[in-house]
C-alpha positions in Angstrom: 10.3 11.0 14.1 9.5 7.3 13.8 11.0 4.4 15.7 14.0 2.8 14.3 13.7 -0.5 12.5 16.8 -0.3 10.4 20.1 -2.1 10.7 22.9 0.4 11.1 25.5 -2.2 12.2 25.9 -3.9 8.8 27.0 -1.9 5.7 24.9 -2.1 2.7 27.4 -4.4 1.0 26.4 -7.2 3.4 23.2 -9.3 3.7 22.4 -10.0 7.3 20.4 -13.0 8.2 16.6 -13.0 8.8 15.7 -9.5 10.0 19.0 -8.1 8.7 18.2 -8.9 5.1 17.3 -6.4 2.5 13.9 -5.5 3.9 14.7 -1.8 4.5 13.6 -0.2 7.7 11.1 2.5 8.3 13.6 5.0 9.9 17.1 5.3 10.9 17.7 6.3 14.5 21.1 5.1 15.7 23.8 7.7 15.0 26.8 5.4 15.0 28.6 2.8 17.1 31.2 4.8 19.0 33.6 1.9 19.0 33.5 -1.8 18.2 35.7 -4.3 19.8 38.0 -6.2 17.5 39.1 -8.7 20.1 39.1 -12.1 18.4 36.9 -14.9 19.6 39.0 -17.6 21.4 39.7 -20.7 19.4 38.6 -22.9 22.2 35.5 -24.9 21.5 34.2 -24.4 25.0 31.9 -21.5 25.3 33.1 -18.6 27.5 30.9 -18.4 30.6 29.2 -15.1 31.4 29.0 -15.3 35.2 27.6 -11.8 36.0 25.4 -9.1 34.5 25.6 -5.6 36.2 23.9 -2.4 35.4 25.8 0.8 36.1 24.1 4.2 35.9 26.0 6.9 34.1 25.6 10.6 33.6 23.9 10.2 30.3 22.4 6.7 30.4 23.4 3.2 31.7 26.1 0.6 31.1 25.3 -3.1 30.8 28.4 -4.9 32.0 28.8 -8.6 31.1 31.4 -10.3 33.3 33.1 -13.5 32.2 34.9 -16.3 34.1 38.6 -15.5 34.4 38.1 -12.1 32.7 38.0 -13.5 29.2 37.1 -11.0 26.4 34.0 -11.5 24.3 32.6 -9.7 21.3 29.2 -9.5 19.6 27.4 -8.5 16.4 24.5 -6.0 16.6 21.3 -5.3 14.7 17.9 -3.7 15.4 14.4 -4.9 15.1 11.5 -2.5 15.9 12.4 -0.7 19.1 14.9 -3.4 20.0 18.7 -3.2 20.0 20.0 -6.7 19.8 23.6 -7.9 20.5 24.4 -11.6 19.6 27.4 -13.0 21.4 28.8 -16.2 19.9 30.9 -18.8 21.7 29.4 -17.8 25.1 27.0 -19.2 27.7 25.1 -17.4 30.4 25.8 -19.0 33.8 24.4 -16.7 36.6 24.0 -17.7 40.2 20.3 -16.7 40.0 19.6 -18.6 36.8 20.0 -18.5 33.0 18.0 -15.3 32.4 18.7 -11.7 33.4 15.9 -9.1 33.0 15.4 -5.6 34.3 12.3 -3.6 33.6 12.5 0.2 33.1 16.1 0.6 34.2 16.3 4.2 33.0 14.0 6.7 31.2 13.7 5.8 27.5 14.5 2.1 28.0 11.6 -0.3 28.6 13.7 -3.4 29.4 17.1 -5.1 29.3 17.2 -8.8 28.8 20.1 -11.3 28.6 19.4 -14.9 27.7 20.9 -18.0 26.2 19.7 -18.5 22.6 21.6 -21.7 22.0 24.0 -23.8 24.0 26.8 -21.6 22.7 25.2 -18.2 22.0 24.0 -15.4 24.2 21.7 -12.5 23.2 21.3 -9.1 24.8 18.0 -7.3 24.0 17.5 -3.7 24.9 14.0 -2.3 24.2 13.5 1.4 23.8 10.4 3.2 24.8 9.9 5.2 21.5 12.9 4.1 19.5 16.1 2.2 19.4 18.5 3.5 22.1 21.8 5.0 21.1 24.6 2.6 22.1 28.2 1.6 21.8 29.9 -1.8 22.3 33.2 -1.5 24.2 35.6 -4.4 25.0 36.4 -4.8 28.6 39.0 -6.6 30.7 36.1 -8.2 32.5 34.2 -9.2 29.3 32.0 -6.7 27.4 30.3 -3.3 28.2 27.2 -2.1 26.3 27.0 1.6 26.9 23.4 3.0 26.5 22.8 6.7 26.3 19.5 8.6 26.6 18.6 10.6 23.5 18.4 14.3 24.0 15.3 16.2 22.8 14.8 16.4 19.0 17.5 13.7 18.5 15.2 11.3 16.6 15.8 11.5 12.8 13.1 11.4 10.1 15.3 9.9 7.4 13.4 7.0 5.8 14.8 4.1 3.9 12.9 2.8 0.9 13.2 0.5 -2.0 11.3 2.6 -4.5 14.1 2.1 -7.1 14.7 -1.6 -6.2 17.6 -0.7 -3.9 17.8 0.5 -0.3 18.2 4.3 -0.2 17.0 7.3 1.8 13.6 8.6 0.6 15.1 12.1 0.4 17.6 10.8 -2.2 15.1 9.3 -4.6 14.6 11.4 -7.7 10.9 11.2 -8.1 7.7 12.3 -6.3 7.4 9.8 -3.5 5.3 9.6 -0.4 6.4 7.1 2.3 4.2 6.1 5.3 6.4 4.4 7.9 5.3 1.7 10.3 4.7 4.0 13.3 2.5 6.3 11.3 0.5 3.4 9.9 -0.2 2.4 13.5 -0.9 5.9 14.8 -3.2 6.8 12.0 -4.9 3.4 11.9 -4.2 3.0 8.1 -5.6 -0.4 7.0 -6.9 0.2 3.5 -6.0 1.8 0.2 -8.5 4.5 0.9 -6.6 5.5 4.1 -3.3 5.4 2.2 -4.7 7.8 -0.4 -6.0 10.1 2.3 -2.4 10.6 3.4 -1.0 11.1 -0.1 -1.1 14.2 -2.3 -2.7 13.8 -5.7 -3.9 10.3 -4.9 -7.6 9.6 -4.4 -9.3 6.3 -3.7 -13.1 6.2 -3.6 -15.1 3.0 -2.8 -18.5 3.0 -4.4 -20.2 4.1 -1.2 -20.3 3.5 2.6 -22.1 0.2 2.2 -20.9 -2.8 0.2 -18.5 -1.5 -2.4 -18.6 -3.4 -5.7 -16.0 -1.1 -7.3 -13.3 1.3 -6.2 -12.3 4.3 -8.2 -8.8 5.8 -7.9 -6.8 8.6 -9.5 -3.1 9.5 -9.4 -2.2 12.8 -11.0 -5.4 12.9 -12.9 -5.1 9.4 -14.4 -7.7 7.0 -13.2 -9.4 3.6 -13.5 -12.9 4.9 -14.2 -12.9 2.7 -17.3 -13.3 -0.7 -15.7 -13.8 -2.4 -19.1 -10.1 -2.1 -20.0 -7.7 -4.9 -19.0 -4.8 -2.9 -17.5 -4.9 -0.3 -14.8 -3.2 3.1 -14.8 -1.5 2.4 -11.4 0.3 -0.7 -10.1 -0.6 -2.0 -6.7 1.8 -4.4 -4.9 1.3 -6.2 -1.6 4.4 -8.1 -0.7 5.5 -8.5 -4.3 2.1 -9.5 -5.6 0.6 -7.2 -8.2 -3.1 -6.3 -7.7 -5.4 -4.7 -10.3 -9.0 -4.1 -11.3 -11.2 -1.9 -9.1 -13.6 -4.7 -8.2 -10.7 -6.5 -6.4 -9.0 -3.5 -4.7 -11.3 -2.9 -1.7 -8.9 -5.0 0.4 -8.1 -4.9 4.1 -4.5 -4.5 5.1 -2.8 -5.6 8.3 0.5 -5.9 10.1 2.3 -3.4 7.8 5.9 -2.2 7.9 5.7 0.6 5.4 3.9 2.0 2.3 5.6 3.7 -0.7 3.5 5.7 -3.2 5.5 6.6 -6.4 3.9 9.1 -8.6 4.6 9.2 -12.4 5.3 6.4 -14.9 7.1 3.4 -13.5 8.2 1.1 -16.3 11.9 0.6 -16.2 12.3 -0.7 -12.7 9.0 -2.5 -12.1 7.6 -5.6 -13.7 4.2 -4.2 -14.6 4.1 -1.0 -16.6 2.2 1.7 -14.6 1.8 5.1 -16.3 0.2 6.8 -13.3 2.4 5.4 -10.5 2.9 2.6 -8.1 1.6 1.8 -4.6 4.1 -0.6 -2.9 2.8 -2.1 0.4 5.3 -4.0 2.5 4.2 -6.2 5.5 6.2 -6.8 8.6 8.6 -9.7 8.2 9.5 -12.6 10.4 11.6 -12.0 13.4 14.4 -14.0 15.0 12.7 -13.8 18.4 9.2 -14.3 19.7 6.9 -11.3 19.0 3.2 -11.2 19.7 0.9 -8.3 18.8 -2.8 -8.1 19.7 -5.3 -5.3 19.0 -9.1 -4.9 19.1 -11.8 -2.3 19.2 -15.5 -1.5 19.2 -17.6 1.4 18.0 -20.9 2.7 16.7 -22.9 0.8 14.1 -21.7 -2.2 16.1 -18.2 -1.8 14.7 -15.9 -4.5 16.0 -12.4 -5.6 15.1 -9.7 -8.0 16.3 -6.1 -8.4 15.1 -3.4 -10.8 16.0 0.2 -11.4 14.7 2.9 -13.7 16.0 6.5 -14.2 14.8 9.3 -16.4 15.9 12.3 -18.4 14.7 12.0 -22.1 14.0 15.8 -22.4 13.5 17.6 -19.3 15.0 19.3 -17.2 12.3 18.1 -19.6 9.6 14.4 -20.1 9.5 11.6 -17.9 10.8 7.9 -17.3 10.3 5.2 -14.7 10.8 1.4 -15.2 11.0 -1.2 -12.4 11.1 -5.0 -12.3 11.0 -7.7 -9.8 11.4 -11.5 -9.6 11.6 -13.4 -6.4 11.0 -17.2 -5.9 10.7 -19.9 -3.3 11.0 -23.6 -3.1 10.7 -25.2 -1.2 7.9 -25.4 2.6 7.9 -28.4 2.8 5.6 -32.1 2.5 6.7 -34.2 0.5 4.2 -37.7 1.8 4.8 -39.2 -0.8 2.4 -37.6 -3.8 4.2 -37.7 -2.0 7.6 -34.1 -2.7 8.6 -30.6 -1.4 8.2 -28.6 -2.5 5.1 -25.1 -2.0 3.8 -23.3 -4.0 6.4 -19.6 -4.9 6.0 -17.6 -7.9 7.2 -14.0 -8.8 6.4 -11.7 -11.7 7.4 -8.0 -11.4 6.6 -5.0 -13.7 7.0 -1.3 -13.6 6.1 1.6 -15.9 6.5 5.3 -15.6 5.7 8.1 -18.1 5.9 11.7 -16.8 5.6 14.8 -19.0 5.1 18.3 -17.5 5.1 20.7 -20.4 4.3 23.6 -18.0 4.1 24.4 -14.3 4.2 24.1 -14.1 0.5 20.8 -15.9 0.0 17.3 -15.4 1.3 14.1 -17.2 0.3 10.7 -16.2 1.4 7.2 -17.5 0.8 4.2 -15.2 1.4 0.5 -15.9 1.3 -2.5 -13.6 1.8 -6.2 -14.4 2.1 -9.1 -11.9 2.1 -12.8 -12.8 2.4 -15.3 -10.0 2.3 -19.0 -10.3 2.7 -20.7 -6.9 2.4 -24.3 -5.7 1.9 -25.9 -4.3 -1.2 -24.2 -1.2 -2.7 -26.7 1.5 -1.9 -27.2 4.4 -4.2 -29.6 7.3 -3.4 -30.5 10.5 -5.1 -27.8 13.1 -4.7 -30.3 15.7 -3.6 -32.1 13.4 -1.1 -33.1 14.9 2.2 -31.5 11.8 3.9 -28.9 10.2 1.8 -28.7 7.2 4.2 -32.4 6.3 3.6 -33.3 3.9 0.9 -36.4 2.1 -0.4 -35.0 -0.9 -2.2 -37.4 -3.9 -2.5 -34.4 -6.3 -2.6 -31.4 -6.3 -0.3 -28.4 -7.6 -2.2 -24.7 -8.4 -1.4 -21.1 -8.0 -2.5 -18.8 -10.9 -1.9 -15.1 -10.7 -2.6 -12.5 -13.3 -1.9 -8.8 -13.2 -2.9 -5.8 -15.4 -2.2 -2.2 -14.9 -3.2 1.0 -16.8 -3.1 4.5 -15.4 -3.8 7.9 -17.0 -3.8 10.8 -14.6 -3.6 14.5 -15.7 -4.0 17.2 -13.1 -3.4 20.9 -13.2 -3.9 23.2 -10.4 -2.7 26.7 -10.9 -3.8 29.8 -8.8 -4.0 29.5 -8.5 -7.8 25.8 -8.4 -8.4 22.4 -8.9 -6.9 19.6 -11.1 -8.2 15.9 -11.4 -7.4 13.3 -13.8 -8.7 9.6 -13.3 -7.8 7.0 -15.9 -8.7 3.4 -14.9 -7.8 -0.2 -16.0 -8.2 -3.3 -14.1 -7.4 -6.9 -15.3 -7.6 -9.9 -13.0 -7.0 -13.6 -13.6 -7.3 -16.5 -11.2 -6.9 -20.2 -11.9 -6.8 -22.8 -9.1 -6.7 -26.5 -9.0 -6.3 -27.7 -5.4 -6.3 -31.3 -4.4 -5.9 -33.2 -1.9 -8.1 -32.0 1.7 -8.1 -34.2 2.7 -11.0 -37.4 3.5 -9.2 -37.5 2.2 -5.6 -39.5 0.7 -4.0 -40.5 -0.9 -7.3 -38.7 -4.1 -8.1 -37.9 -3.7 -11.8 -34.5 -5.2 -12.2 -31.4 -6.5 -10.4 -27.8 -6.4 -11.3 -26.2 -9.8 -11.1 -22.4 -10.1 -11.5 -20.0 -13.1 -11.1 -16.5 -12.9 -12.4 -13.0 -14.0 -11.4 -9.4 -13.4 -12.3 -6.3 -15.6 -12.1 -3.0 -13.8 -12.6 0.4 -15.5 -12.7 3.5 -13.4 -12.8 7.2 -14.1 -13.0 9.8 -11.3 -12.6 13.6 -11.6 -12.7 16.0 -8.8 -11.9 19.8 -8.6 -12.0 21.4 -5.4 -10.7 24.6 -3.9 -9.5 25.8 -4.7 -6.0 24.5 -2.6 -3.1 27.9 -0.8 -2.6 27.9 0.5 -6.2 28.5 4.2 -6.3 29.1 6.0 -9.6 27.7 3.3 -11.9 24.5 1.4 -11.1 22.5 -0.8 -13.4 19.5 -3.0 -13.4 18.0 -5.3 -16.0 14.9 -7.4 -15.7 12.3 -9.6 -17.4 8.6 -9.9 -16.7 5.9 -12.3 -17.7 2.2 -12.1 -16.8 -0.7 -14.4 -17.6 -4.1 -13.0 -16.9 -7.3 -15.0 -17.3 -10.5 -13.0 -16.6 -13.7 -15.0 -16.7 -17.1 -13.4 -16.7 -19.5 -16.1 -15.5 -22.4 -13.7 -15.4 -22.7 -10.0 -16.1 -26.5 -9.4 -16.3 -29.6 -7.4 -15.5 -32.4 -9.6 -14.2 -35.7 -8.1 -15.1 -38.9 -8.8 -13.2 -42.2 -9.0 -15.0 -42.9 -5.4 -14.1 -39.4 -4.4 -15.3 -39.7 -6.3 -18.6 -42.9 -4.4 -19.3 -41.2 -1.1 -18.4 -38.2 -1.7 -20.7 -40.2 -3.3 -23.6 -38.9 -6.9 -23.1 -41.0 -9.9 -24.0 -40.8 -11.5 -20.6 -39.0 -11.6 -17.3 -35.5 -12.9 -17.4 -31.7 -12.2 -17.5 -30.0 -10.2 -20.2 -26.5 -11.6 -19.6 -23.0 -11.6 -21.0 -20.7 -14.6 -20.6 -17.0 -14.0 -21.6 -13.5 -15.2 -21.2 -10.6 -12.8 -21.7 -6.9 -14.0 -21.7 -3.9 -11.8 -21.9 -0.2 -12.8 -22.0 2.4 -10.0 -21.4 6.1 -10.2 -22.0 8.6 -7.4 -21.1 12.2 -6.7 -20.7 13.3 -3.5 -18.9 16.4 -1.9 -17.5 18.0 1.3 -16.2 21.4 2.8 -15.8 22.5 5.4 -13.3 25.8 7.2 -13.9 27.5 9.8 -11.7 30.0 11.7 -13.9 30.8 14.1 -11.0 29.9 13.8 -7.3 26.8 16.1 -7.3 25.3 14.9 -10.6 23.6 11.7 -11.5 22.3 10.8 -14.9 19.9 8.0 -15.5 18.3 6.4 -18.5 15.9 3.5 -18.7 14.1 1.5 -21.4 11.3 -1.0 -21.6 10.0 -3.2 -24.4 6.6 -4.7 -23.8 4.4 -6.9 -26.0 1.1 -8.6 -25.3 -1.3 -10.9 -27.0 -4.9 -11.1 -26.0 -8.1 -12.9 -27.0 -11.8 -12.7 -26.3 -14.5 -15.4 -26.3 -18.0 -13.9 -25.5 -21.7 -14.2 -26.1 -24.9 -12.4 -25.0 -28.1 -14.2 -24.3 -31.5 -13.5 -22.8 -32.5 -16.3 -20.5 -36.1 -16.5 -19.5 -37.7 -19.1 -17.2 -38.5 -21.5 -20.1 -36.3 -20.3 -23.0 -32.9 -19.0 -24.0 -32.6 -16.4 -26.8 -29.2 -15.7 -28.4 -29.0 -11.9 -28.7 -25.5 -11.9 -30.3 -23.6 -14.7 -31.9 -20.5 -16.1 -30.2 -17.5 -14.0 -30.8 -13.9 -15.4 -30.8 -11.2 -13.0 -31.7 -7.5 -12.2 -30.8 -5.0 -9.4 -31.3 -1.7 -8.1 -30.0 0.1 -4.8 -29.2 3.6 -3.8 -28.3 5.5 -0.6 -27.4 9.0 0.8 -26.5 8.9 2.8 -23.3 11.8 5.1 -22.4 12.7 7.1 -19.3 15.4 9.8 -19.0 16.5 12.0 -16.1 19.1 13.7 -14.0 19.6 14.5 -10.3 21.8 17.2 -8.9 22.7 17.5 -5.2 23.5 21.0 -4.1 24.4 19.9 -0.6 24.0 16.9 1.6 20.5 18.2 2.5 19.2 19.6 -0.8 18.8 18.2 -4.3 16.8 18.7 -7.5 15.8 16.4 -10.3 14.2 16.3 -13.7 12.7 13.4 -15.6 11.0 12.6 -18.9 9.1 9.3 -18.9 6.7 7.5 -21.1 3.6 5.5 -19.8 1.7 3.0 -21.8 -1.6 1.0 -21.5 -2.1 -1.6 -24.3 -5.1 -2.0 -26.5 -7.7 -4.7 -25.9 -11.2 -6.0 -26.3 -14.3 -4.7 -24.5 -16.3 -7.7 -23.5 -19.5 -5.8 -23.2 -19.5 -4.5 -26.8 -22.2 -6.0 -29.0 -20.8 -4.7 -32.3 -17.5 -5.1 -34.1 -16.9 -1.4 -34.6 -16.6 -0.7 -30.8 -15.1 -4.0 -29.7 -11.4 -3.1 -29.8 -10.2 -0.1 -27.9 -7.0 1.7 -28.7 -3.6 2.0 -26.9 -3.1 4.8 -24.4 0.3 6.6 -24.4 1.5 9.1 -21.9 4.5 11.4 -21.8 5.2 12.8 -18.3 7.6 15.7 -17.7 8.6 16.4 -14.1 10.9 18.6 -12.1 11.3 18.5 -8.3 13.3 19.5 -5.3 13.9 17.8 -2.0 15.4 19.3 1.1 16.0 18.7 4.8 16.8 21.2 7.6 17.9 21.4 11.2 19.4 17.9 11.4 16.6 16.4 9.4 13.9 17.6 11.8 12.3 19.4 8.9 11.8 18.1 5.4 10.2 19.9 2.5 9.7 18.4 -1.0 8.1 20.0 -4.1 7.4 18.6 -7.6 5.8 20.0 -10.8 4.6 17.7 -13.6 2.7 17.6 -16.9 1.0 14.6 -18.4 0.4 14.6 -22.1 -1.9 11.6 -22.8 -2.7 10.3 -26.3 -5.6 7.8 -26.7 -7.0 8.2 -23.2 -9.5 5.3 -22.7 -12.9 6.8 -21.8 -15.9 4.8 -20.5 -19.3 5.7 -22.0 -22.9 4.9 -21.1 -25.6 3.9 -23.6 -29.1 5.3 -23.9 -30.3 3.5 -20.8 -27.4 4.7 -18.7 -25.5 1.4 -18.7 -21.7 1.4 -19.1 -21.0 -0.4 -22.3 -18.7 1.5 -24.7 -15.2 2.8 -24.8 -14.0 5.9 -26.6 -10.6 7.5 -27.2 -9.5 11.1 -26.2 -6.5 13.3 -25.6 -5.9 14.5 -22.0 -3.5 17.1 -20.5 -2.9 17.0 -16.7 -0.7 19.6 -15.1 0.0 20.0 -11.4 2.2 19.9 -8.4 2.8 18.2 -5.0 4.2 19.6 -1.9 5.0 17.7 1.3 6.3 18.9 4.7 7.4 16.9 7.7 8.5 18.6 11.0 9.5 17.6 14.5 8.5 20.8 16.3 9.4 19.6 19.8 10.1 16.3 21.6 7.1 14.1 20.8 5.3 16.8 18.7 5.2 16.0 14.9 3.5 17.8 12.0 3.0 16.2 8.5 1.3 18.0 5.6 0.7 17.4 2.0 -0.9 19.3 -0.9 -1.6 18.1 -4.4 -3.1 20.1 -7.3 -3.9 18.8 -10.7 -5.8 20.3 -13.7 -6.7 17.2 -15.7 -8.7 18.1 -18.8 -9.8 16.6 -22.1 -7.7 18.3 -24.7 -9.5 16.7 -27.6 -12.7 14.7 -27.1 -16.1 14.4 -28.7 -18.5 12.0 -27.1 -19.4 9.6 -30.1 -22.9 8.7 -28.6 -24.0 12.2 -27.8 -22.1 14.0 -30.5 -21.1 16.6 -27.9 -17.7 18.2 -27.8 -16.3 17.8 -24.3 -12.9 19.3 -24.9 -11.7 21.3 -21.9 -14.0 19.4 -19.6 -12.5 17.9 -16.5 -11.6 14.2 -16.4 -13.9 12.2 -14.1 -12.8 11.0 -10.7 -9.8 13.3 -10.6 -10.1 15.9 -7.7 -8.4 19.2 -8.6 -7.1 19.5 -5.0 -6.1 17.0 -2.3 -4.6 17.9 1.0 -3.8 16.3 4.3 -2.6 17.7 7.6 -1.8 15.7 10.8 -0.7 17.0 14.2 0.5 14.4 16.6 1.8 14.5 20.2 3.2 11.6 22.2 4.4 12.5 25.6 7.1 10.6 27.6 4.4 10.0 30.2 2.2 8.1 27.8 -0.3 10.6 26.5 -1.1 10.3 22.8 -3.1 12.7 20.7 -3.5 12.9 16.9 -5.7 15.2 14.8 -6.1 14.9 11.1 -7.6 17.2 8.4 -8.2 15.6 4.9 -9.7 17.6 2.0 -10.7 17.3 -1.6 -11.4 19.9 -4.2 -14.1 19.7 -6.9 -14.6 16.3 -8.3 -16.6 15.4 -11.4 -18.0 11.9 -12.1 -18.9 12.0 -15.8 -17.4 13.3 -19.0 -20.1 15.9 -19.4 -19.3 17.4 -16.0 -22.9 17.3 -15.0 -22.4 15.2 -11.9 -20.0 16.6 -9.3 -19.0 16.9 -5.7 -18.1 20.3 -4.4 -15.0 20.8 -2.2 -15.2 19.2 1.3 -13.0 18.4 4.3 -13.0 15.7 7.0 -11.6 15.9 10.5 -10.4 12.8 12.4 -9.4 12.6 16.0 -7.6 10.0 18.1 -6.7 10.2 21.8 -5.1 7.6 24.0 -2.8 6.6 26.8 0.2 4.3 26.3 2.3 2.1 28.4 5.5 0.5 27.1 3.6 -2.6 25.8 0.0 -1.5 25.9 -2.2 1.3 24.7 -5.9 2.3 24.9 -7.4 4.8 22.5 -10.7 6.5 21.6 -11.3 7.7 18.0 -13.8 9.7 15.9 -13.6 9.7 12.1 -15.5 12.3 10.1 -16.0 14.1 13.4 -18.4 16.7 12.0 -20.4 14.2 10.0 -19.7 15.7 6.6 -21.9 14.6 3.7 -20.1 13.9 0.4 -20.4 11.5 -2.5 -17.8 9.1 -3.7 -19.5 8.1 -7.0 -22.3 9.5 -9.1 -24.1 8.7 -12.3 -27.0 9.9 -14.4 -28.9 6.7 -13.9 -31.5 6.6 -15.2 -30.9 9.9 -17.0 -31.3 12.7 -16.2 -31.6 11.8 -12.5 -28.3 11.7 -10.5 -27.8 8.6 -8.5 -24.9 8.8 -6.0 -23.0 6.7 -3.5 -22.2 8.6 -0.3 -19.1 8.3 1.9 -18.9 7.2 5.5 -20.8 9.1 8.1 -19.3 9.9 11.5 -17.9 6.8 13.3 -16.4 6.6 16.7 -15.3 4.0 19.2 -12.3 2.7 21.2 -9.3 0.5 20.5 -6.8 -1.4 22.6 -3.4 -2.9 21.7 -0.7 -5.0 23.3 2.8 -6.0 22.2 4.9 -8.7 23.7 
């Protein structure tokens, strides 16, 4: 159902160069090469001259006939890139009477262009660009030279098999024994997915809620009922990877994405194949890589609230078949959606500038080296919170308009070796993130009582090394790895700044800042591995193990800083500790037929203990370890030549020591408690190609995530059986898409959430709601123009809510209706 970007010419045991390297494709489309010439290349050093290129229409397509001087035979190697089928012919030179380039636009339905050019003085390239996918083809030796036979694909011929690297090896998504959602490149473009929130909206049992529709100072997510509501702990429940770089902490996750190849969302503990232990799951984001030929992509758009965006990417080879690069950048901005009646202007604006670069070096077929860098600079308005029961939730009365500024930059060096006996991968990565927040008074607007002032940064260094069985291993597969992570989290300022009026209201001696200054360092070391064994053809057994240890320290102090004095509220604290754990995983997979399989797994998840930098007393400073046992069974099936897929999984999470975030008497988040949690649920996903160009995708996730044993230590209340915050009991997504051969494009989406609670007492909640998105357009082979409307019916819903100040409910609301147009061009 998606265009082919895979390489079907080279078996998995080989490592092609540049775009043929192990960067698995979104979909597989080419059925097979009907025949492949084995005629040897002549020994002569002089290139064979191609003196003629003819196109010959056939009953089911078209033949590209390359004629050589004196009728010498030639041969070529093939691979695919995007919608392009490429044939490289060595020891050849194009010498046509009309010049050194042959090009024919739209020679037959389903093929955009055919081009033959000299790539070097002794090499010729044939590029065939399909309209919606890679054309089916065969390469046949000819007495005249070479014939490339292209056939039109019949209706419903496109496959929906998707190749992923969820288990650190290329394999079809339908063969991976875990609950897995894959969003391929074409869907990412068609659905305009450019953020983690949009990824979650297309994934069962995954929710991602920025604070509100204005500047988002924190993003809350949940996978299978396990969330990151507790922002005071030092390790997330889920692992987020963008081009091998791990991202964490909700204040640093509201990132823009661009120029993507695919997204993989793995649900359940991932500890024996990934460097960072992730008890809830992993979100693996892969950007498009460099190409061995020029590629230019441009997109832009405009909409209401003065929404504007522009995106550009360019790729080319510096040294053909050896060294290539890719550059991408994007700018997105929008005016505020809130009306500040006190300041008499709109607030909550958003602005984002993104950049990405990749350099890829393939010195040989066994080795590939890539360097990636990513930069994100966000300048948003004040996070606006209003009363949940307000008549107009997008009306505010703040006396001060604040801001949220986030900047991140990453660097990653990946070295890969793919030999006949083993494969090896080394990934060295660095990520720096900084957030500054000034948030106006939400206590009693329009009074200016206090402001939240935050400034913290994080620097993370990681080193991961993996050795694993060769790609052609069948009955016995293995992987061993090591992981090191150094995380320095510096709190320059975490404060409430009280005005004179606010100081009087809260019983303080004078105006000033009540601030925390802290430094947290954590070093994590881990070894991990997994073995897969197939005793009989239908059955695969796998077992994995991880040992992880970490040491961490805290240096913090709390002061009250007035205009003319500094008062030490708590003495300086310097302390350190460590934790370690053994984390196993067991499972089996049974294939009933080539199109149906079932699996069962038992896996452990783990989040280490640590220090709460906001805690003022010793008894609540150290929080406990969190351990999860996850039990899962699932089934995967495909029907009617892979035009229909249906996957179902059931799971149960048993969590001991769940790390709960608590508020103090003033409604401030300052404490961490421990609880037991049970989460039981299911995921069902369906994909269907109903007719040529008409696709349906659907997903449903249900989870009952409850406290099994929990008493709030501050209130003394027993909240056992209450629902876990920020974990919707129901998530669902449905998309209907039609793309006609004539260029018409239409996509309608339905996204829904069940009841969601935002506090452990279950006093603040959002009832079930649904959102409808619509996108219409007209497409040419290299261009497209679209109109869109998101949240078409202007549904009101909250993405966060707190009793602040108690008992009032202050909430952040999600995006209102937005609409506009977009254009794109590919060259």
